[in-house]
C-alpha positions as CSV (number, residue, x, y, z in Angstrom):
1,X,0.0,0.0,0.0
2,X,1.4,3.4,-0.9
3,X,1.8,6.2,1.7
4,X,0.2,9.7,1.7
5,X,2.3,12.4,0.0
6,X,2.3,16.1,0.8
7,X,1.8,18.5,-2.1
8,X,5.4,19.6,-1.7
9,X,6.6,16.0,-2.0
10,X,4.6,15.5,-5.2
11,X,5.9,18.7,-6.7
12,X,9.5,17.7,-5.9
13,X,8.9,14.3,-7.3
14,X,7.3,15.8,-10.5
15,X,10.3,18.2,-10.9
16,X,12.8,15.3,-10.6
17,X,10.9,13.2,-13.1
18,X,10.7,16.1,-15.6
19,X,14.5,16.6,-15.2
20,X,15.0,12.9,-15.9
21,X,12.9,13.1,-19.1
22,X,14.6,16.3,-20.4
23,X,18.1,16.0,-19.2
24,X,18.6,12.3,-18.4
25,X,19.3,13.0,-14.7
26,X,16.9,13.5,-11.8
27,X,19.0,16.4,-10.6
28,X,18.9,18.3,-13.9
29,X,21.5,19.3,-16.4
30,X,25.3,19.3,-15.9
31,X,25.8,21.7,-18.8
32,X,23.2,24.3,-19.7
33,X,21.9,24.1,-23.2
34,X,22.1,20.4,-23.7
35,X,18.8,18.6,-23.6
36,X,16.7,16.3,-25.8
37,X,14.0,17.7,-28.0
38,X,10.5,16.9,-27.0
39,X,6.9,17.7,-27.3
40,X,5.5,19.3,-24.1
41,X,2.5,16.9,-24.1
42,X,4.9,13.9,-24.4
43,X,7.1,15.2,-21.5
44,X,4.0,15.8,-19.3
45,X,2.6,12.4,-20.0
46,X,5.8,10.5,-19.5
47,X,6.9,12.4,-16.4
48,X,3.4,12.0,-14.8
49,X,3.7,8.2,-15.4
50,X,7.1,8.2,-13.7
51,X,5.6,10.2,-10.8
52,X,2.8,7.6,-10.3
53,X,5.2,4.7,-10.6
54,X,7.5,6.2,-8.0
55,X,4.6,7.1,-5.7
56,X,3.3,3.5,-5.8
57,X,6.8,2.3,-4.9
58,X,7.0,4.8,-2.0
59,X,9.8,6.8,-3.4
60,X,10.5,10.5,-2.8
61,X,12.5,13.0,-4.9
62,X,15.3,12.7,-2.3
63,X,15.4,8.9,-2.9
64,X,15.7,9.5,-6.7
65,X,18.5,12.0,-6.3
66,X,20.3,9.7,-3.9
67,X,20.0,6.8,-6.4
68,X,22.0,8.6,-9.1
69,X,25.7,7.9,-9.3
70,X,28.0,10.7,-8.5
71,X,28.5,12.7,-11.7
72,X,31.9,14.1,-12.6
73,X,31.8,17.5,-14.2
74,X,34.7,17.9,-16.7
75,X,36.5,21.2,-16.9
76,X,39.2,22.6,-19.1
77,X,41.6,23.1,-16.1
C-alpha cells in the first residue's frame, strides 16, 4: 500500500521526473543548453507516469536524487 504524500513532495517528485525526461538525470543538467528535443505533451505524460510509478513504490525526490551515481563535471583546467 502506498503512503500519503504532501503537495510539496509530489511537486518535488514531479520536478525530478521532468528533469529525468529532459536532461537524463533526476537532478537536472550538468551543462546548460544540452537537452533532448521533446513535445511538451509527451514530456508531461511521461513524467506523470514516472511520478505515479515512484509514488506506488513509495519513493521521494530525495530517494531518486540519492540513487544517481556521482556525476563528474569535466572542466578545461
